[in-house]
Steps between C-alpha positions, in 0.01 A plus 500: 500500500788737570627449147149565366490835679840589356375419150197724553708789637647567157165652398574797726838612362565870449510641143880529518526140619277387213718691252813334634330159506386532141830636373700212646260230384454658157875515443533136602211396276627691197848355542363148518266553203776653289755231578276194503205567269606541134168665412553783748866539412413539132210735570710720729790511258262601219390799708853584615434419865734311733470401867749771594248764389246397763619711792164551673142382481418807289714350222244226450354708216814423296420129492310331217144377540402133507179380338302179504622447144861515622429234763331277243778539244760397758315179591599270662821603683602825334420729794638281779788661689609190692615156379224248444630293791404786732140506373268305728168578330384599153155620403394537138206715404314535173516844345373680193847455354626206289686356800385456859676696771725317746552615857788350693548510877805442713454407866533863620228603252249251639587599855448871430167445319369293791616758756346785299165321471513417871570866576183601322293237677646610831424867426141400424473332840524136390652272765555134587142465626349584161358265238590648161303386194633593155248507213664598170464394137757252361658785303616648831654178628844655554353775714308234689818311576675813630201587718480147638869499593481846656203410720661172601815692592291678765368169629145547371294204382465531122237363261676543162339571161330207331282450191186397690161664449394813679251301710780274618711803589213653696443175687869484591481862614209422731613158623858599577404846630725699268605828660698653211388478136748582223337552160428753224235768558272358229525142627431623852177662375415178317546297817286743700219492243510120482486482879192721508329323208522175696346672802801414711517705819790744497533428872637159398815671375794561729674749269670800653731607216493500119823547303419609147742501207525436126257782422454857617294514818253788470348674799150384400606134500690543827186649658296196393736262679522716810124551529384151397768291669625730777863435405821699475636531145851540364612534138828384350674532164774300338632370170634156419827641371603673821447430871172311470146595603587740784747735333267776623234481770265701717552588862220576743475858369403383148658804334676319218708185474842500665768385257769259620774760462756268652457272196407731211555851369176632346461767234203636311557599137303647215440187287527703179805721563661272764560812713518438875204671667497677834319345798127558474490482120336196344691279259645154446658323796863393445676266743871429557571205727796548735503180704425237231800271460397275213288733286586867549276734303607851402216748448235241415193657340195353671237659273294594808383861540540654846665786687739523795479672837837545672394674822490311829175312555294578813586147613863610528640295213731692271472259209359661189137425419339433165140576417275211399559410136259700284560324168750378246709685243483210254236266359521257787186436703514360854231245587498383864871567521583324171644711217358435153653661193383495136841355406451208737149434367626522141780252568263251665248519216780457246624196691152348518447540124831346406656829395208683340432852629135589561355839588353532849381732775534486878156573646469570872175454689398441862306221667448505875782755542752287308643624170420253224716479188352411162719463192294542180709339224428559132452157341488461121518226237878526477528365855185304568384250238385216725189413696348686794622233746855567378451873559369432851804282569731781385320750724527267800867427439578871452320595821700232683818644348411850624427368850827308513704790365342794681355339809162655429206374297411679176204419276576459129217616276513438124359800311491644151779741414255781424375496860838605638621707204362835631712464815813391316471794260511734800796315650289367790594148606388514863134607538223468756213259453260794470708649218515167321126444521440854376745447215702812580 
């Protein structure tokens, strides 16, 4: 416990101490990336930057950006900064790029991720007496693993994510007297509505805390949970590529999400000009990891739109806070924490057709608070020449492919090309269900 308190104390460093902390770790990270990762060495040499030119944290603006495309193109080992023998875990994730992305972890990386997740749980009031139930879609399985290990680190009893039905999850919640529920805001609403539809008494629940991540938690949704379930709520934010699901998290004041400044250096940039924006201005979040051993990332562009607050929080923490994500600066849509891009959809459809490209839309609707994804695909004689049973088999197999690849179910709908042409002519690939039904 003494060590836990020491780990938490870092959140209260002075601005000068943070500057020194970041400068030392940034210099170490840049040196390691330059000397051990050929991609970064080449990119830095192309821009005329060397490790000796990083004299302070302010010099971070001299470094090149890293994109998801860069990570994909360097699959599988191209961005590792340690020998493969030092890697103890590898995760591969599907992406909208031709290659998956590979994330490698050395032992210190796993230890830090677990301690960071545990720090968030501890700040939210979770302890060894709690029963923590994690309900996330398969597409968020890596976040689920980090959350499970962080809660177990505190000594809590954990019910990890599983693919069972919502009724089974609710029964487990009631029978085992879950005290802490970890889920997405939309799935939490879905669970609450299902509970009420079945006329189950809310008094049967033992919940005292809901931890909500994967989507932006709005005040209206928070109020529903507080009023209906009489629970405390905390929001968290994280990305697979850096630090896991609790890279930023709420304190009791709920005035933004505290970033894990001991592990990352955040920036907000104009996504068009790439200019670094001052605190308080909204733009794209950029993250540089400074404690990652196996997979250091320099100025990784997350695509998420937010803004930073650098003043001390009323809770006393001096870590910078980010506002809840307000959107994306690209054509990626986030569904229950799972990122879906037109490129990914296009690649999956091309794979399912044996190499033939078909025009499509991504149509978003809602059913019982959950975002539903329909993929209208233009089918013509050049692709489909068989019987209706064969078409149904292709639809089923393609839907299974989407579920396996993305971790979220999408419905494939064969349509005529003319029905989606008006949207394609306007450059609209992602539309709402209402827009699609209206044909505009």
